[in-house]
N, C-alpha and C positions, 0 to 999 in steps of 0.2 A: 972613196968607196963609191960602188955602183948601187943603182937601186936593184933592191932584191926584194923577194917576197917573205913578210914574216908577218907575225901577226902583232893584235895590237899589244898584250902582254909583252912579247919580245920587244917591242919598240918601249914601252915604257919602262922595263927594267934595264935597258941599253942606254949608251950615252951617244945617241945619233945625232952630232953638231951638224947644224945646217941643213938638216933634214924635218919636216913634219910627215906624219903619217894620216892619209886622208884615204878614207872609201878603200882600205886594204893594200895601200902602196906606197913605197917611202916618196915623198916629193921635196926635191930639192929646195932650199930658201935661196934665193939669190942675194948676193953680197948686198947690204944698204949702202946708197948714196951718203955722201957727207950730210946732204940738207935731212936725210932720212935719220940720221943718226943723230944730229943737231935737236930736230924735234922730239924725238925720243926721248933724250937726254933731260931736255927742260920739263917735259912731261913728267918723267920720273923725279926728277929735283923738286917741282910745285909739289906734286902727291906724296911724295915720301916725307917731306918736311912737316906737311900738315898731320898726315897720319903717325908719324912717329912722336910729335908733339901732344898727339891726344890719345895714344897708345890704342889705335883703332883695329891693327893688324898689321898686314907686310906688303909692301908694294916689292913686285918681281919685274926684271929685265927680261927681254927677248930669249935668254939662254933658258930659261925655266920650261919646262915642256907640263901641260895639262892635258888629263884626258877630257876629252869634249865627245861625248857621245861615244861613237866609236873609230874616233880620231885622237891624236895626238897632236896637239896645236903648241904654238910658241907666240903667244901674242908679244906685241912689242912692249907693252906695259902692262901688269895686271896685279890686281888688289885682292886679297883674301882676309876677311873679318877675323880678327881675334878669335872668336867663337867657332870659327869653321875650318882653322888651321888643322891639317892633320898633324898627328903627333910625330910620324915617322917623317923627317923632313931631308932624309939622305936618298931621296928617289923623287921620280916626277910624282906630280900632284894627281892624286886619284879622283879630285873633285874639279869642277870647273871653277874658276876665279869668280868672284862676286862683279868685278869691272874687269873688263878688257878693253885695251885700247889697241886699235890698229892703225899704222901711219901708212897711206896709200903711197906705194913705190911706182914708179914709171912702168914697170913690167905688168902691175896689177890691173885688171878691166873690173869696168861698174860691176858687171855680175859677180865676178868672184869676190868681189870685197864684199857686196850684200850678201853673197851666198854663205859666206865667213860670218858675217855678223848673224845672221837667223840659224847658224850651226851652233854658236856659242847661248844664244838665247834658248834654242832649243833643248840645249843641254843641262839649262838651268842658271846660265849667267844673269845676273840681274838687269847689267847694264852694259852697253858697248859704245865706246867713241870711236868713230872714223874720223881718223884727222887727214884732211885733206891739204896738202902744201901748196897746190897752185890756184886753187879759189881761196885759200888759208881760213877754210871753215872746218867746224867740228861737226858731225852729223850724230846725234845721241838717239841711239835706239834703246827702247825700253820692252818692245814686243814688235810682233809684226805691222799691228794697227797703230804703234805711238811713237813715232820718228820725227825728230827735229832737227832742223839746219842750222848752226848758230854760226854768225860772221863774226869778224873781226872786233866790232863794236859791242858784242854783246858778252854777258857773262855765262861762263861753264859751271856747273855746279855737281857735288856729289849726289845731291839729292837725297834720297833715305839710304843710299848704298854705301859713299864715304860721307858720313852726314857732318853737315857744317863746312865742308870744301867750297872753295869758289875761287876762279881767276878769270881775267877776263881771256877772251879767245887768243886776241894779238899776243897774249904772253908765251903762249906754246910756240910762237913764231918768232919771237924776237930773242 
């Protein structure tokens, strides 16, 4: 499928696999590397196990589209709390996730990753985790002024977004 001009509404109503909708355009998503898939899978497993056990909401994988302001984004991992889950789940999510997780790919730039984190926050996402495979760090964004970098020996928590969740940063990469 070649990039074409469509509206956000058309994108959200369709199944544009391997594309996001950003600033009025279809943007192809590169195929993830094995490392990217492994880290995403670990994150989904850790989060989903905790979220299901405590009935906090739903964890979504990268195939799920969320409306993020005027964009349609597919975070690598996302969490939506039970009380915010839309009734109709047979469509793309009309709301941003409470937590968005992005695993940095070799094709990503620092600018594009930070821009995406701020886009999520501006749309109402409460927390963003940017997972960096090379440095094995997780950058936690709560706002444009509340940004923390966690290293392998530190603990990543869900704070008040996925309340009670915690794991070592190292677990995401193992």
